[in-house]
C-alpha positions as CSV (number, residue, x, y, z in Angstrom):
1,M,-43.2,-8.0,75.9
2,P,-39.8,-9.6,75.6
3,T,-37.3,-7.9,73.4
4,R,-35.3,-9.3,70.6
5,A,-31.6,-8.3,70.3
6,L,-30.5,-7.5,66.7
7,A,-28.7,-9.9,65.1
8,M,-25.1,-8.5,63.9
9,P,-24.0,-9.3,60.5
10,P,-21.2,-12.0,59.9
11,I,-17.6,-10.3,60.0
12,H,-16.9,-11.5,56.5
13,F,-19.8,-9.5,55.3
14,L,-18.6,-6.2,57.0
15,L,-14.9,-7.0,55.4
16,A,-16.3,-7.3,51.9
17,I,-18.2,-4.0,52.2
18,L,-15.2,-2.1,53.7
19,A,-13.0,-3.5,50.7
20,G,-15.6,-2.4,48.2
21,V,-15.6,1.2,49.7
22,L,-11.7,1.3,50.0
23,T,-10.8,-0.2,46.5
24,H,-11.5,0.3,43.1
25,G,-10.6,-0.7,39.5
26,C,-9.0,1.1,36.5
27,T,-8.4,0.0,33.2
28,S,-6.5,2.2,30.6
29,L,-6.2,1.5,26.8
30,K,-3.4,3.3,24.7
31,T,-4.1,3.8,21.2
32,T,-2.1,5.6,18.6
33,N,-3.2,7.3,15.2
34,T,-1.3,7.9,12.0
35,A,0.1,11.1,11.1
36,R,-2.7,12.0,9.0
37,S,-6.3,11.0,9.7
38,S,-8.1,8.5,7.5
39,T,-10.8,11.2,7.3
40,E,-8.4,13.7,5.4
41,Q,-7.2,11.1,3.2
42,L,-10.6,10.1,2.1
43,L,-11.7,13.9,1.7
44,I,-8.6,14.4,-0.8
45,S,-8.9,11.1,-2.8
46,N,-12.9,11.6,-3.0
47,A,-12.1,15.1,-4.2
48,V,-9.8,13.9,-6.8
49,D,-12.0,11.0,-8.0
50,Q,-15.0,13.6,-8.6
51,A,-12.9,15.9,-10.5
52,L,-11.4,13.2,-12.6
53,D,-14.7,11.9,-13.5
54,K,-15.8,15.1,-15.2
55,I,-12.9,14.4,-17.6
56,D,-14.1,12.4,-20.9
57,F,-10.9,10.3,-22.0
58,R,-13.0,8.3,-24.6
59,P,-11.5,10.4,-27.4
60,F,-8.0,8.9,-27.2
61,S,-9.4,5.2,-27.3
62,G,-7.1,3.0,-29.3
63,S,-4.3,5.6,-29.2
64,A,-0.9,5.3,-27.5
65,V,-0.7,7.9,-25.0
66,Y,2.2,9.6,-23.0
67,L,1.7,10.8,-19.6
68,E,3.8,13.8,-18.7
69,E,3.8,13.8,-14.8
70,K,6.3,16.7,-14.2
71,Y,3.5,19.4,-13.7
72,V,1.6,17.3,-10.9
73,D,2.7,18.3,-7.5
74,G,1.4,18.7,-3.9
75,V,-0.1,16.2,-1.3
76,D,-0.9,12.7,-2.5
77,K,0.7,13.1,-5.9
78,A,1.0,9.6,-6.4
79,Y,-2.8,9.1,-6.0
80,V,-3.3,11.6,-8.6
81,I,-1.2,10.3,-11.2
82,S,-2.3,6.8,-10.9
83,S,-6.3,7.5,-11.1
84,I,-5.3,9.5,-14.3
85,R,-3.6,6.3,-15.6
86,H,-6.4,4.2,-14.7
87,R,-9.0,6.3,-16.4
88,I,-6.6,6.4,-19.6
89,L,-6.6,2.6,-19.8
90,Y,-10.3,2.5,-18.9
91,S,-10.9,4.4,-21.8
92,G,-9.3,2.0,-24.2
93,A,-6.1,3.7,-24.9
94,R,-2.5,2.5,-23.9
95,L,0.1,3.9,-22.3
96,V,3.7,4.2,-23.5
97,D,6.8,5.0,-21.8
98,K,8.4,7.4,-24.3
99,V,7.3,10.6,-26.4
100,E,8.4,9.1,-29.6
101,D,6.4,5.9,-29.3
102,S,3.3,8.0,-28.7
103,Q,0.2,9.4,-30.7
104,V,-1.1,11.8,-27.9
105,I,0.8,13.6,-25.0
106,L,-1.3,14.4,-22.0
107,E,-0.2,16.8,-19.5
108,P,-2.4,17.3,-15.9
109,R,-1.4,20.1,-13.7
110,T,-2.8,20.3,-10.1
111,G,-4.0,23.6,-9.0
112,V,-5.5,22.7,-5.5
113,V,-5.2,19.6,-3.5
114,G,-6.2,20.2,0.2
115,T,-8.6,20.4,2.8
116,A,-10.1,23.0,5.1
117,N,-12.5,22.9,8.1
118,N,-15.1,25.0,10.2
119,E,-16.9,24.8,13.2
120,S,-20.1,26.6,14.3
121,F,-22.6,26.3,17.1
122,L,-26.1,27.5,18.5
123,G,-26.1,28.5,22.1
124,I,-24.5,31.0,24.5
125,P,-21.0,31.7,24.5
126,E,-18.6,31.9,27.4
127,I,-19.3,35.4,29.1
128,T,-16.8,37.2,31.5
129,L,-18.5,39.2,34.3
130,P,-17.0,42.0,36.6
131,G,-15.3,40.4,39.5
132,M,-13.7,37.6,37.7
133,L,-16.9,35.9,37.5
134,T,-17.2,33.6,34.3
135,L,-20.3,32.2,32.8
136,P,-19.6,28.8,31.0
137,E,-20.2,28.3,27.3
138,I,-23.5,26.5,26.6
139,R,-23.9,24.7,23.4
140,I,-27.5,23.4,22.1
141,A,-26.2,22.4,18.7
142,T,-22.7,22.0,17.1
143,R,-21.9,21.8,13.4
144,T,-18.4,20.8,12.4
145,Q,-17.2,20.6,8.8
146,Q,-14.3,19.6,6.9
147,V,-14.0,19.9,3.1
148,G,-11.6,18.7,0.6
149,V,-10.8,20.2,-2.6
150,A,-9.2,19.4,-5.9
151,K,-8.5,21.4,-8.8
152,I,-6.9,19.7,-11.7
153,G,-6.0,20.9,-15.4
154,I,-5.2,18.7,-18.3
155,T,-4.5,19.4,-21.9
156,A,-3.5,17.0,-24.8
157,L,-0.7,17.6,-27.5
158,D,0.3,16.0,-30.8
159,P,3.9,14.5,-30.2
160,K,5.1,15.6,-33.6
161,T,3.7,19.0,-34.2
162,R,3.2,20.0,-30.4
163,A,-0.3,21.4,-31.5
164,S,-3.0,21.3,-29.0
165,L,-5.7,18.3,-29.3
166,G,-8.7,20.5,-28.2
167,T,-9.1,22.9,-25.7
168,G,-8.4,21.0,-22.4
169,G,-9.5,22.8,-19.4
170,M,-9.9,22.9,-15.7
171,T,-12.0,20.6,-13.3
172,L,-12.8,21.4,-9.7
173,A,-14.5,19.2,-7.1
174,Q,-15.2,19.5,-3.3
175,S,-15.8,16.6,-0.8
176,D,-17.1,16.9,2.8
177,D,-17.7,15.4,6.2
178,T,-20.1,17.3,8.1
179,N,-20.9,16.3,11.9
180,L,-23.8,17.5,13.8
181,S,-24.5,17.3,17.6
182,I,-27.3,18.2,19.6
183,F,-26.9,18.8,23.5
184,G,-23.9,16.7,23.1
185,V,-25.3,13.8,21.5
186,G,-24.1,12.7,18.2
187,P,-22.3,13.3,15.8
188,F,-24.8,12.8,13.1
189,Q,-22.7,12.6,10.0
190,S,-23.4,13.4,6.4
191,G,-21.5,14.3,3.3
192,T,-19.9,12.9,0.4
193,I,-17.4,10.9,2.6
194,R,-20.5,9.1,4.4
195,N,-22.1,8.4,1.0
196,E,-18.6,6.8,-0.3
197,V,-18.2,4.7,2.8
198,T,-22.0,3.5,2.5
199,R,-22.0,2.9,-1.2
200,S,-18.6,0.9,-0.8
201,T,-19.3,-1.3,2.1
202,S,-23.1,-2.2,1.4
203,G,-24.9,-3.8,-1.1
204,P,-23.0,-5.4,-4.0
205,A,-19.9,-3.7,-3.2
206,A,-19.7,-5.7,0.1
207,F,-19.3,-9.1,-1.6
208,T,-15.8,-10.7,-1.2
209,R,-14.7,-11.5,-5.0
210,T,-11.1,-12.8,-3.6
211,Q,-9.5,-13.8,-0.6
212,I,-5.8,-14.3,0.2
213,P,-5.2,-17.5,2.0
214,V,-4.4,-17.2,5.9
215,Q,-1.4,-19.9,5.9
216,V,1.5,-19.7,4.0
217,A,2.5,-22.6,1.4
218,F,4.8,-22.8,-1.4
219,H,5.2,-25.3,-4.4
220,S,8.3,-26.4,-6.1
221,P,9.3,-24.6,-9.5
222,S,7.6,-26.2,-12.4
223,V,10.8,-26.3,-14.5
224,P,13.5,-28.6,-13.2
225,V,16.6,-27.2,-12.1
226,P,19.5,-28.7,-14.7
227,A,22.0,-31.1,-12.9
228,P,25.8,-29.7,-12.9
229,A,28.0,-30.9,-15.6
230,V,30.0,-34.2,-14.8
231,T,33.8,-33.8,-15.7
232,P,34.9,-37.1,-16.9
233,P,38.0,-38.7,-15.5
234,A,41.4,-38.5,-17.0
235,A,42.9,-41.0,-19.3
236,V,44.7,-44.0,-17.4
237,E,48.6,-43.9,-18.2
238,Y,51.4,-46.6,-17.4
239,T,55.2,-45.2,-16.6
240,S,58.4,-47.1,-16.3
241,A,59.4,-48.2,-12.8
242,E,62.9,-47.0,-13.3
243,S,62.5,-43.5,-15.4
244,G,59.0,-42.5,-14.1
245,D,58.3,-41.2,-17.5
246,L,54.7,-40.8,-18.4
247,S,55.7,-41.2,-22.1
248,S,58.6,-43.9,-22.1
249,D,56.8,-46.7,-23.8
250,P,59.1,-49.6,-25.2
251,S,59.8,-49.3,-28.8
252,P,59.3,-52.6,-31.1
253,D,62.9,-52.9,-31.8
254,T,63.7,-53.2,-28.2
255,V,61.1,-55.7,-27.5
256,E,62.4,-58.2,-30.2
257,Q,66.1,-57.5,-29.2
258,E,65.5,-58.4,-25.6
259,A,63.2,-61.4,-26.4
260,A,66.0,-63.0,-28.9
261,G,68.4,-62.9,-25.6
262,G,65.9,-64.7,-23.8
263,D,65.4,-62.2,-21.2
264,A,62.2,-60.6,-20.4
265,P,62.2,-56.8,-21.4
266,Q,62.7,-54.5,-18.8
267,W,59.4,-52.8,-19.1
268,T,57.7,-56.0,-17.9
269,E,59.6,-56.2,-14.7
270,P,57.7,-54.9,-11.4
């Protein structure tokens, strides 16, 4: 039986395989983060909102309220103050800038505004055996949790008598972001942060009410700019060719005297 020789593959095919083995591609993407993570800021703002939602500002409806801000301190101070102002206005009261113009003085204070975190797992911890032998850590399930806490106190005063309007009090709230991973799969998120994000980005809250134009355009002012005032020209005056004095006009006697002599007046000469 005749034998058939095996056909050799083309040279360019071998070169392609060799190039694929010896070379490889690599892509890296550089990203940056803010100094404070969005999760931390959401935890604090969510805890502040929960704490202020427990305060009833409706008794101040229709009153002039002065908000004393000097007792509010700590992280996200601006958000705490602005949230209180919002709720005062929402209750029907109005804010004033001076104590003497107010009917109620509100003094909020912050006890705690901050975050904390904890981590736990189910599995076998790292074990070090004699002879410098170490068994690695084995995690079956891992749970991480970060919480935000806000403790806010508030009191109301009469601006004239400085007497307390009610007992005031303290309000405390906690937000949380919990993540669970099982055999490295996850995380499965739960907590008040997830609930707020879902509630604020789905359903009626997801509809766009207004949209800023993506192109910049301007219109001319509706009130016309007044034209600059025009200064009228000075009065024209004639002078004598000989004297050059602006005020040397011929008197009537001189005109009659020169006319009697038959000569033209000097002031008419060029």
